[in-house]
C-alpha positions in Angstrom: -21.7 26.6 4.1 -24.8 27.2 2.1 -27.3 24.6 1.2 -26.4 24.3 -2.4 -22.9 23.5 -1.7 -24.1 20.9 0.9 -26.7 19.5 -1.6 -23.9 18.9 -4.2 -21.6 16.9 -2.0 -21.8 13.2 -3.1 -18.6 11.7 -2.3 -17.2 10.4 1.0 -13.8 11.8 0.1 -15.3 15.2 0.0 -16.9 14.7 3.3 -13.8 13.9 5.0 -12.0 17.0 3.7 -14.9 19.2 4.9 -14.9 17.6 8.5 -11.2 16.9 8.6 -10.7 18.4 11.9 -12.9 15.7 13.5 -11.5 12.2 14.3 -12.9 9.1 12.5 -14.7 8.1 15.4 -16.3 11.7 16.2 -17.4 12.1 12.5 -18.8 8.4 12.4 -21.0 9.3 15.5 -22.4 12.5 14.1 -23.4 10.8 10.9 -24.9 7.9 13.0 -27.2 10.2 15.0 -28.0 12.8 12.3 -30.4 11.5 9.8 -30.8 14.8 8.3 -27.0 15.3 7.6 -27.0 11.8 5.9 -29.8 12.9 3.8 -28.5 16.2 2.9 -25.1 15.1 1.7 -26.3 11.8 0.3 -23.8 9.8 2.1 -25.3 7.3 4.6 -23.2 5.5 7.4 -22.3 2.5 5.3 -20.9 4.6 2.6 -18.8 6.6 5.1 -17.4 3.3 6.6 -16.5 2.3 3.2 -14.4 5.4 3.0 -12.2 4.1 5.8 -11.9 0.6 4.0 -8.7 2.1 2.6 -4.9 1.6 2.4 -2.6 4.4 3.5 1.1 4.0 2.8 3.9 6.5 3.4 6.8 6.1 1.0 10.3 7.5 1.6 12.5 8.7 -1.4 16.2 8.8 -1.3 19.3 9.2 -3.5 17.6 11.1 -6.3 20.1 12.7 -8.4 19.8 16.4 -9.0 20.2 16.3 -12.7 17.3 13.8 -13.3 16.3 14.0 -17.0 12.8 12.2 -16.8 9.9 11.9 -14.5 10.5 9.4 -11.7 7.6 6.9 -11.0 7.0 6.0 -7.4 3.7 3.9 -7.8 2.0 1.9 -10.6 -1.6 2.7 -11.0 -3.8 1.8 -13.7 -5.7 4.6 -15.7 -9.1 3.1 -14.4 -8.0 3.3 -10.8 -6.4 6.7 -10.8 -9.3 8.6 -9.4 -9.3 6.1 -6.4 -5.6 7.0 -5.7 -4.8 10.1 -3.6 -1.2 11.2 -3.4 0.4 13.8 -1.1 3.9 15.1 -1.4 5.8 15.7 1.8 3.3 17.0 4.3 1.0 18.8 1.7 -2.8 18.7 2.5 -3.3 18.8 -1.4 -3.4 15.6 -3.3 -1.4 15.4 -6.5 -3.0 13.7 -9.5 -0.1 12.0 -10.9 2.0 8.8 -9.9 5.5 10.3 -10.6 7.6 13.3 -9.6 9.9 15.6 -11.6 13.1 17.3 -11.1 11.3 20.4 -9.9 9.6 18.6 -7.1 11.5 18.3 -3.8 10.1 15.2 -2.5 11.5 13.2 0.5 8.3 11.4 1.4 5.0 10.6 -0.2 1.5 9.7 1.3 -0.6 7.2 -0.6 -4.2 6.4 0.0 -5.9 3.7 -2.0 -9.6 3.6 -1.8 -11.8 0.6 -1.6 -12.5 0.6 -5.4 -8.9 -0.7 -6.0 -9.1 -4.4 -5.8 -5.6 -5.5 -6.8 -2.2 -4.2 -5.7 -0.2 -6.3 -8.1 3.1 -4.7 -9.2 2.2 -1.6 -6.9 5.9 -0.6 -6.6 7.3 -2.5 -9.3 10.7 -1.0 -10.6 10.2 2.0 -8.4 14.0 2.1 -7.8 14.1 5.4 -5.8 12.0 4.3 -2.8 14.0 3.6 0.2 11.3 3.0 2.8 7.7 1.9 3.0 5.3 2.2 5.9 1.9 0.7 5.8 0.0 3.2 8.1 -3.3 1.7 7.5 -4.6 -1.5 5.8 -8.4 -1.6 6.3 -9.0 -3.9 3.6 -9.8 -7.6 3.5 -10.5 -8.1 -0.2 -7.0 -7.6 -1.8 -6.2 -11.1 -3.4 -3.1 -10.3 -5.6 0.2 -9.1 -4.4 2.4 -10.5 -7.0 5.3 -8.4 -8.1 4.3 -5.8 -5.3 8.0 -4.7 -4.5 9.5 -6.4 -7.7 12.9 -4.7 -8.5 12.7 -2.0 -5.8 16.6 -1.9 -5.8 16.9 0.8 -3.2 14.3 -0.4 -0.6 15.9 -0.9 2.7 13.0 -0.9 5.1 9.3 -2.0 5.1 6.9 -1.7 8.0 4.2 -4.5 7.9 2.8 -3.9 11.2 -0.7 -3.1 9.7 -0.5 -5.1 6.6 -3.4 -7.5 5.7 -3.0 -10.7 3.6 -6.0 -12.4 4.8 -7.4 -13.3 1.5 -4.3 -12.9 -0.8 -3.8 -15.9 -3.3 -0.8 -14.7 -5.3 2.6 -13.7 -3.9 4.7 -14.6 -7.0 7.7 -12.3 -7.3 6.6 -10.1 -4.4 10.2 -9.2 -3.2 12.0 -10.3 -6.4 15.4 -8.5 -6.7 14.8 -6.1 -3.7 18.7 -6.2 -3.4 19.1 -3.7 -0.7 16.8 -5.3 2.0 18.7 -6.9 4.8 16.0 -8.1 7.1 12.3 -9.0 6.5 9.8 -9.4 9.4 6.6 -11.1 7.9 5.4 -12.8 11.0 2.2 -11.2 10.9 1.4 -12.4 7.3 -1.6 -14.8 6.9 -0.9 -17.1 3.9 -3.6 -19.5 4.5 -5.1 -18.7 1.2 -2.0 -18.4 -0.7 -1.2 -20.8 -3.6 1.6 -19.2 -5.5 5.0 -18.2 -4.1 7.1 -18.5 -7.0 10.4 -16.3 -7.0 9.0 -14.6 -4.0 12.6 -13.6 -2.5 14.4 -14.4 -5.6 17.8 -12.4 -5.8 17.4 -10.6 -2.6 21.1 -10.8 -2.4 21.6 -8.6 0.8 19.0 -10.4 2.9 20.4 -11.9 5.9 17.3 -12.7 8.0 13.6 -13.4 7.2 11.0 -14.2 9.8 8.1 -16.3 8.2 7.2 -17.9 11.4 3.3 -17.4 10.7 3.6 -18.8 7.1 1.1 -21.5 6.5 1.8 -23.1 3.2 -0.8 -25.6 3.0 -2.4 -24.4 -0.1 0.6 -23.3 -1.8 1.2 -25.2 -5.2 4.4 -23.6 -6.4 7.5 -22.3 -4.6 9.9 -22.3 -7.6 13.1 -20.4 -6.8 11.4 -19.0 -3.7 14.8 -18.3 -2.0 17.1 -18.8 -5.0 20.2 -16.6 -4.9 19.7 -15.2 -1.6 23.4 -15.7 -1.0 23.5 -13.5 2.3 20.8 -15.4 4.0 21.9 -16.7 7.4 18.6 -17.0 9.4 15.3 -18.3 8.2 12.5 -18.6 10.7 9.4 -20.8 9.9 7.2 -23.2 11.8 4.2 -24.2 9.6 5.6 -25.1 6.3 
């Protein structure tokens, strides 16, 4: 790699692409001890750490008709945030700069990376009706405060993995799972809801939902819970301790 190329590198995202064969720990170690490298690529250790303060999500797509006539949306990202969202179809190593796929795309899973510039994930998957599975691979963020309508009307969604989900500073969960009519089980026991003050319609019309584990929910600051479990007509088990 020539010096001109190196001197023009000014983004942590490009840095990761160039040294992608290294683990996070290995690359972090190199940058820590190599002050010359930091200077050459204009990226210090704090900026590199910031790159890893990201959200990484894998989305499964199912039941897409072969004769679709319009583009299918799989994530809602505002225009101002588009450059901070990286999309990979299937196992591609090249990101796609759009939040939809077409009838010509053969897509079964999508990897989504949200950089630290994105501060709200309100309505992130709202009305994305062809998603059947969501897995939060990484959630190294503590500054997200709005998750309202996040999965609103994801009517085909059957499974969500929240093992690495971070809700520490979230204040709004209104309509979060509203009309997720295919969900049967929700395990939210690792949710920190200490700062949440809005839970209106949170599980409204989750008509197939049989079991919800919200044993960690602390509702001491919640002001509104209107219709939180309304029309959950299949619900048989609800675990909570700190309401």
